[in-house]
N, C-alpha and C positions, 0 to 999 in steps of 0.2 A: 636535446633533456638534460635535465640537472642533472642527471649521473654519468654523462659525457663527459665533464671535465674533468672526472677523477680517473685515473687511469688504473687500466685490468693490474691486479698483481697473482690473483688465484693462482694455482697450479694446473696444469693442463687435465683435461678429463681421464687420461689414460692414467697419469699418475694418482689421480683423488681415487680413481677405481681399484688401482693396486693396492695399494692399503685396506681399502673395505674390503677386499676378497680375503685379508690379511691379516685381522685385525688382533690387536693387543688383546692381552685378558681385560676381559669384561672388569667394569666396578660392580661390585656386591652393595655397594648404598647406596640407593636409590633419594635424590633430593628435591622433589616436586616444587615448585614453586606457588604460592599461592593463589589460588583462580577461583573467579566468583562467574560461572557460564549462567546464561539468562536460558534455562527449559526452552520458554515457550515460543521462544524466536526458531526451533528445532523445525528443521522442512521436512516431511517423511519421503518427499518426491522424489526421482531419480531426476540429474540437468536434461534439458532438453536438449536435440541430436544438433545443438548450434557453437560458434565459439562466441564470448563474451566479448572479446575484443578482435575486430574485422582484420582478417589476415592478410598481407600481402599478395596482389595479382600476378604476381610475376607468371609468365608462360608455363616457364622450368617448376611454380611451386605443385609437388604433389597433392594428390586429391585425399591419399590419406594418409595417417600418420607416418612420417618416414622411419626406414629400417632403425639407424642409429639409435633415435631414441625411443623406438619400441621396442630396440635389442635390450639398452639399458633398463627402460620401466618393465619389460618381463624378468630381468635379472634377479631386479632388486624382491618384486613381488615375490619369486620366488626363494632370495635368501631369508626373506620372512614368512612364509610360510614354511618354510624347512623347521621354525623354528616353534616347537609344537605346543610351550609354556607361554600363557602370556607372560608373565614376568619376565622370561628369556627375551622378546619383544621388545621388552621398552629398555631392556639391559642392553641390547643390540642398536635400539635408539639413541639413547644414551652416549655409544660408545662412539655412533657416526657423530654425534653434537661435539665430541671432544678434541675429532679429526678437522672440525670447522677451522680456519682461522678465523681469530677476530678480527674486525674490524677497526682502524684506525679511528680515534675519537674526531679526526675531521671530517669522514664518512659516515660519523650517525647522526646526522645530520634529518629537522623534520622534512625536505625537500625529498628526501630517500625512505621516508617513513611506508609502511605498507597496511594500509586499512585494514579494517574488519579480523586483526587477529587479538587473542584476550592478554598475548604478549605484547611489547615492543619489538617490532622485526622492522632493518633496518638492508633497504637490497641496493648492489651497485651493477649495473650493467653497462659495459663494454661491448664494442666492434672492434678485434684486430686486424691486423693489415692484412690477413688473409680473407675478411668478410664475417668470421666466428663468431658469433657471441658467448662473453664470458661473464660470468654471474661472482659475484660476492655477494655475501647476506652476513647476519647475527643478529642475535637477539639475546635478551637478558631472560629468557626462559632457556631452561636446557632442553627441555624437552623441543620446544619449538625450534631451534640450533640443531635439533637433530634433522625435522620436517627439512629442515632448508637444506642443508648436509646433501639428503636422500634427492631433494628436485634436482641441484646445481650438479649430483654424482651424474643423474640422467641427462641434462643439458648444453650442461658446460661443452665448448668444443662444436658445437652442433649450428648448424647456416640456419640464419634468420626463418627460412619456411619451414624448417623442422621444428623451430621454438612456436612458431606464430602455427603449425597445425595438430598441436597439442592440443586434447579438449580438455577439461577438468571433468569427464565425466568419465575419462582413462584414467582417473586417479580413484575412481571409484574403490575399487578391488583393494590398490596400497592400503587406503584409507580403511577398510572395513580390517584387512590382514595387521596393519599396527596400528589401528585404534582398539581394535580387540582389549589391550593391556589397558587402555585409557576408560574407565570405566564404562565397559561393556562399549563403547564407540561410540558415549553419548556425548563425552570432550568438548565441549565448545572448540578444543585448541587443533579436532581435524580438521575446522573450514582453515588451518593453514595452507595448508595443501592445496587447495581453489587458491586462494586467494595471492599467494606470492608466486602461483604459476600466472595469474590475470597481470598481476603487475611484473612480472617478467617478460610477458608479451606486447601489454601498452608500453615500455620502456624500450623494448624492439624495435617494435613499430614503428616510434617514435626516431629511434635510430637508422633505419633504412629509407624512412624519408629525409630527412636531414643528408642521408649520401646520396639520394634521387635530387637532390637539393629541393623537395615539395614543401610552399610555402604552407605553415600550420594555421588549422583552421582556427574562427575565428571563433571563443569562447563565447558560451549562455550567458547569461545576467545572470547577476547572481547578488544575493545580500549575506553579509557575513557579520554575524553576533560574535561578541566578547563580552566581558564583562563590565569592559566599559561604555559599549554603546554598539552601534551598525553603522556598516560600512557598506554603499551602496555600488554596484559597478554594472556598468551598461545603463541609458536612459532608461528599458523598462523596468529595473530593479528602483533606479531611483524616482521614478513614479509610483511606485508598492509604499517606496519607503516614506514620500514624503507623510503620508497619514499614518505612518506606524507609531509617532507621536504627536497626537492631537493638541488645537488650542483650547489651552486650559476653559478657557472664559466657553466655547462650542461644548464642552464635556459638564461645566457645570450649569449652562442652561437647558440643555436636555435633561441631569439630575433634578432640576428643582421642578419642571413641570410632572416627570415621569412620578415624582415624591408627592405634589400636591396634589394630584388628579389621581392618582392610583394606577398607572398604567404599566403592565408588565412586557416584558418584549421579549419573542423569541426571534431568533434568527438563524440563519442557516449561515456556514464555513463560507459560503462563494459568493456573499454578497458582496456591493459597492464597497472598496478599501478605507474609505474615507469614513464612510458613517459603523464599518467595522473597527477601525482605529478606535471615531469617538465612545462606541459602545463597548469596548474593552477596559478602556479608562474608567466610564461612566460606572459599570459592575464594581468599582472598588465603594462607593457610595452608595449604593441602592441591589440591594440582591436577587430584584426581580427581571433582570437579565441573563438572557443564556444563548450560547452560541455552540451550536450543533450540527451533528447531520438530521438528516429529516424524521429519522424513527423517534427521536428524544424531545424536538420540538412539542408535539402535542403531549407528551407527559410534564412537561415542563411547563406545557401553560394551565395542567389540572392543576400543581403544587403552586402555584401564584393564584389561582381561583382559592384554593385552601386557603392562601396566607390573607386574602383580602383584599387582591386586585379586584378591581370593578371591568378595567380594560385589559384586554391584549393587543398591540400590538404584531403583526407579522410578516418580517423580512424575507422572502422569500418567492417560488413561484404557487400559482393557484392552488396547486393538488394541497400544496403543506397545508394554506387557509382553510385549506376545504378538512383536510383530517384533523386541526386542532379544532375547528365548530364544530367539525360532528363528535367529536372525542371529550368534547367538553359537557356536548348534550350528554352524552352515553352518560357522565360521570354524576351528572344530578347543577350542572354551573349556566342552565340555557340561560342566564341574567347577565352573562360576562359577556360584552361587548367582543367582536374579534375584526380586527381592519387590520385593511390589506395597505402596499404604498403605492397603489396608484390609481387610478379610473380607467385605465385602461386594462385587457386583461394581458395579465403577466403569464405566458406560456413556458411550455416546455418539450422540446423537440422530443422525446421518449416518452411523454406522459400523451403527446398528442398521435406518436406512431400507433400507439395503443385503443385511439379514439375512431382510430380509421376505421371503415368497415370492414377491411381485409383482415383483422385481427379478431374481430367476431367472425368471418369465415373460418379462420383457424381452428378457433375455441367451435364452432359449429364441428368440424374433422375431430375435435378432443371428444363430445360428448358421444361420437357414435362408437367409440372405442371404449369398451367397459372391461374392468373397471377404470378408471379414467380419475387423476390429479390435477390441479392448474395450480403451476405455483409462481405466482404477480409480486413484480419487481415491485417495493414499496411506494416507490418514485412513477406512480401514476392515480388518475381521480378518482373520485368515490363512485362516478358512477358507472365508468370502466369496470371496477369491483364490481359491482354489483350487479352489472349486469352479466359478466364473466363467472360470479359466483350463480348464477340462475339456470346458465347453463351446463356448468360442469365445478364440481366440489371445489373450492378455492382458497389458499392460504396465501397471506403474504410473506416476503421473505426482504432481506434486507442483504447487501451486499457480505457480510461476514456470517449470517447464518445460513443460506444460501445454500453450500455445499450439505452441512449435517441437515438441514430440511429436507433434501431429495434423498438423501444416503437412507434416512429412518423411515420414509413413507415406501420408500423400495423395502426393507428389511421386515414392514408391515404386513405389506402385501407382495408376495414375489409377483403374481402375471399382472402389478401395474402397468400402468402407462401414463410415464411425466410432460407433463405439456410445461412447459418453461418459457415468459415472454415479460415485457416484449423486449428485453435489450438483445441483440441480436450477438454484439460482442461476448458478454456475460457469458452468453449461452452457449456459443462457440467456445468460450475459454472451461465451461464447468465440463463441456464434453470432452477437451483436451486434458483434463486434470485425471478425469475417471479413464480415458486411455491409456495414461502412465501408472494409472494404479492396477493396471491388468497384468504388468512386468513386476510388480512390484512383491513380495512374498507375504504370508498372508500374516504375517506376525505384526510386518510393516502396516499391514490395511488395517488390523483394526485396532494399530494405537486411533485411525482417523474410525473409527465405525467396531463396535465389538462383533456387531452379526453380519459381517462381511468378508468375503474373503476373494481369491483371484475369478473362482469360478461365478458370485455371485456379481460380480462387475462386471463381467464378460457378458452376463448374461442380460444384466437392464440395459445396458449399450442401445442395440435396436429400438428399446421401449423408451428412450428419454429424448423429448423432442425439443425445438426451440425455433423461437418466430425469427425468421429471417429477414424483416425489413424493420429494423429498431433499433434507433442510433441516437448518442447525446451526439453533440454537434462540437462541443469541448473533447469531448475524451476522443473523436472519432478523428484530431486533431495528433494525436500518440500515433503517425503511423509510419512509412517504411525513412523518409528522410529524417524523423524526428530518431530513432533506431540507431536506423545508420551513424549518425553524427554522436550520439551517448555510448554508441561500440568506439567510436574513433578517440574520443576523450574522454570518456567518461566510465570505463568498460570495472574502473578499480572502487568507483563512488560508491555511500547508497545509493539503493534506487528504490523507488517508492512507486507504488503504480494502485491507481483504483483499479476495481474488478472490472469495469465496464471499459476499459481502452482496449482497443484491436488485439489480435494474435500475436504478432509479434513482439509488439512492445512488453506482452505481456509474457508471452515465453523469455525474454530477454530478464526481465523483473525476478520469474520463478529461477532463473536457473542463478540471479544474486541472491535471491533468497536460501536455496540450497545451501550455499556457502556463507549463509548468516548476514550475509548484506545486503537484503531485501525484504519487501512485507509488498506482498496483493489483499487488498481489502479495502474494506469502506475507508472514510474519509478517517472515522474516529480511529481506524489500525495506525493510519499512517500516523498520522499525531502521537500515538501510542509507542508508536518503533521507535519515533526519533528522540522520545523524550527518555525514553530507554537508554538506548544509545547513548543520550549525553548523560544521563545519572550516571553510566557504567562507565565512560570516561574519568566524571569527576572523580570516582571512589576508586582509579586506575592512580590516581596522585601524580599524572606527569603530561607534560604539554602534549596535546592533544590537536589535530586539524579534522575536524567529521565534513565529509560532505555530501548533501545528500539533494541528488535528481528528485525534485517535484514532479513526480507520472500523475496529477490532479491538477483542476482550476486553481488556477491562481490565489482566489480570493483564500484559498488556505493560510496564505501563510501570514497572515496577522496573527491567527490562534497561534501558529508556530512559533512565529519570535518569541511574543508574550508567553509560553511556555519555557521555552528556550529561555529568554531572559531571566525570568524567576529563579529558573534550577541556577546559573552562571551565578545568580547575585546570593543564589545560600548558600555562597561559600564565603566564610570570612576574611576579608581583605588581609595581605599580611605579603610584606616585600619578597617570600621565596614561595609564591602561591603559584603550583602550573595554571599555566596560559591554556584554555581550550577556548578555538575557534570554532564554532559551526557555520558552516558554508550552505546555504539553501539557493540551488540552481535553478533555476527557472528555463526549462527545454523549449525557447520563444525566440523568436528572433526578437535582437537588440534593438532593431527600430519600432519593434511592432507597440507603437503608440499614439493616440489621436488625440487633437485640443479639440476636438469642434466646441462651439457655443452652446447647443443643442444635440439632443442624442435623435435617432430616427424616431424615439416615439414624444417629442417633445419637451423631453425633462431635460434640465442643466446639469451638463454633468462635469467638466472643467479639462484639467487632464487624468485619462485615465487608462491604463492597459487595456489595447485591444486598437483595430481599427477601424475608420472610419463610417463604414458599410454596417458593422459591427456583428459582425457573423465571419466573412473570410478574412485569412492568415496568410501571410509569409511560408512559402514550404520550406522557411530555414528553420521550422518549428511551428508557427502556430500561435496565435492569441493568446490560448488555454485560459479564456475568460470567455463568460458566458454572457450575453446581451440581454437574456430577459433577469437574469438576476440584479444585472446593473441598472434596472430601474427600481429598487430599492434605493433611494439617496436619501439622505440627511434633512435635506429639504423638506422632504414628502413625510418625513417621520416627525420631524417638527411641525409639520401641517397637520399630521392627524391630531396631533397631543395638544396642539393649542385650540382647536376648533371641538374637541370634548367636555363636556358634556352637552353644552350649550347650543352649539351650531350643530348638532348631529346629524340634522336634516342636509347640509351640504357635503354630507360624506359619504353619504347614500350607494353612489357609486365605489367608496373605497371596503364597503362594509361586506365580510364575508358570508352570504346571506346561508339561510338555512335552504337544503334540497328539499323543496314540493312535491316533482316531479315522481313518478313512479315507475315503477318496472315495468317488464312484458306482465310480469304475475301480478300486478296491484296494489306493489308490496313499496313502502318510502324508501328512495334511492339511499338516504342517508343512510337508515335502518341496514339494510342490504349490505351496504358497502365497508360497513365497520366488522361484520362476519369474520371477512378473512383477515381484519387484523386482529379482532380477539384471538382468530385459533392461533393466531403466531406469539400473542401475548400467552397464551398456554402454554405453548410449545418451549417458549423463552424460560419458562419456569421452571421447566424442567432441565436446561442448561444453567439457568444462574436463580436459585432459592432464592438468593437472598435481592433479588435485584427489584425492578421499580414496577414490575412487572406485576405485585403484589395488590398494586393498588386498582387492579382492575381485575374485575369477574366478569364471566358471558350470563346472561339473564338466562332464567330457565327457558325462555323459549328457542332460545338459542339451541343450549343442553337437548331441548326438544328436536330442533330440528337434524341438530349431528345425530343423537341417535336411530330418526327414523332415516337417516341417508347412510348408517352404517349397516342396520339392519338391511336396506337392499342393494349395498356391495357397493357402493357409489363413493359415500363420503367416509374415504377412509382414512383421510389422511385430518382428520377432526382435531381441535384442541385434546379434546377428551382422551384420544390415543397417542398422540405425540406426548403426553403430559409427562409419558414413563420412558421416556428418553436422556433421564437425569445422567446416563453414563459417558455421553459424547459432551465432550467439549469442544465450545464451536469457533474457539479459536486454535484448537489443536492441525490444524492446516495450513494456520496461516504463518 
């Protein structure tokens, strides 16, 4: 470990404790360092019951928090509880700060920094000759120094198993008592408790492994972005980095044909890295290129059609091109052509799960439990949405609005049954979130949804159902092996996770989120989280190394690198400018690349992240790369563009056709399949009054359908009802 090279010079725990029990006169003047907390990163959920860093597995390790650390912690809690006034608690914390010996300049290095704290924190961890852990820390903030001193008083002189046995949630009561004087406990400095503890544990684990002669694990591949450029670590990262700075001739070729033929491009974050790199560069020259998550793709297509684009090319899977085609038709742009990137089917494992007869059987069961609402993930086909909507009143959701959608529906109809699908992991994660809410206070729950409390959350749990057999093949890879390695090597990094990941990864990310070190949500949520953290680092105006673990499809990296590079480049260059390094870590095996001449779909792909079979990946991490998305190649895009419009006949297999088949009730799939999407748009109007959803209004026939259904107490969660949810913030739990 980097800290092992610095010898310990901190006083014994007993000496420090004696001084703390007999404090000197407390200071009367409070000098709070300036900070700018990012309120939207606050997490209302308690930490899950596991350790962010994997503990030592010694046979002598106790199963519960050992007595020394627990005794010291209880003493500290009692000490602060005895001070009834919040201002007295702050004074006591500042007194602790005065007792903490400062670190020498030689120890105030980047390698000793603790990530995630508002102020700069340096931590030095050593092991003495008796095998006991010794801690030293320092900060440029008096409040944070006080936090560090408190933690050192609890753990200095303890054995490794005691340090590793303490959980971040064990500090919850202490945070509440001490944080009461810091803006009601909402100040982001409270995250210091957990982040410094995690730093102590990671360094302790490293010293234990070093003592036992264990070889450090191989790091995941990563990309390091600075104002000067990009550095790739590992062959997987090198394969990604190849396309981040594309050939200018390819960029100009694409721009020329798009402009000449008035072609718009909507693309998903997960597409092929080569074409994503070219498109990102081409955006500077042609405004009708948009890269986003699946929900916004159709919105962007409508804007392009309004601006005069005659064709829309869709780089995604087939349900995305279906949505674009249907929404354009609904918006009155049926003459605008929509084209896919392959003559073959571009599938999706999650959408396919909902097309299985078993999913309709699941909804048949839902239709017999009245009143029921089907909340379907946006990543499904129009046919699925249409057939489902005729069985059970259906509203679509995204990974960022699914929680407020479900809570609002339960609030409006207390005896409601909600049936979520098809993503099994997301359904299980939603259930886990609500289970956690049952142990929160009513005030904390009200921050998430104003009409819920512990009793209502407990009562809804038996009436919340989720489909048991639907997964995304990419997010399925973020299982046990990945989680264990993240715990081992990256527990102190920023952790991002899509809401579709397995429960173990979800819990790990939620624990990090509680400390201000993580985000769980959609691809856009992940990008926004990274952007905000980088912006905060720039505003602090100090040297920073930010490390983010990317818990979603690796195709996200192009958008992330482009955003981070723009932020870093926005700072005026100067000789004294702080250096901010942003490292994007791919939780994959470093050798998860393949160099086939053609893919399994017959497309020329060159060197891409992934394995030769397209889906199977190393247990060391997995390829985290969707084989279907990689069917959207640059050559396919150019082929479609060059053949338009004169040779449209040769692109019939590429065209996103209109649904002419009917539902069991004799209605067009396209019409009925759009209704759940439009209901969600009305719901979003309540959440985001100034959002893009203002471009879309349901037709009178849809309103009529909603009213009839509501009168029969079936269609309880229509857009007309959910419009009243403007008090809820979809990002409040993110």
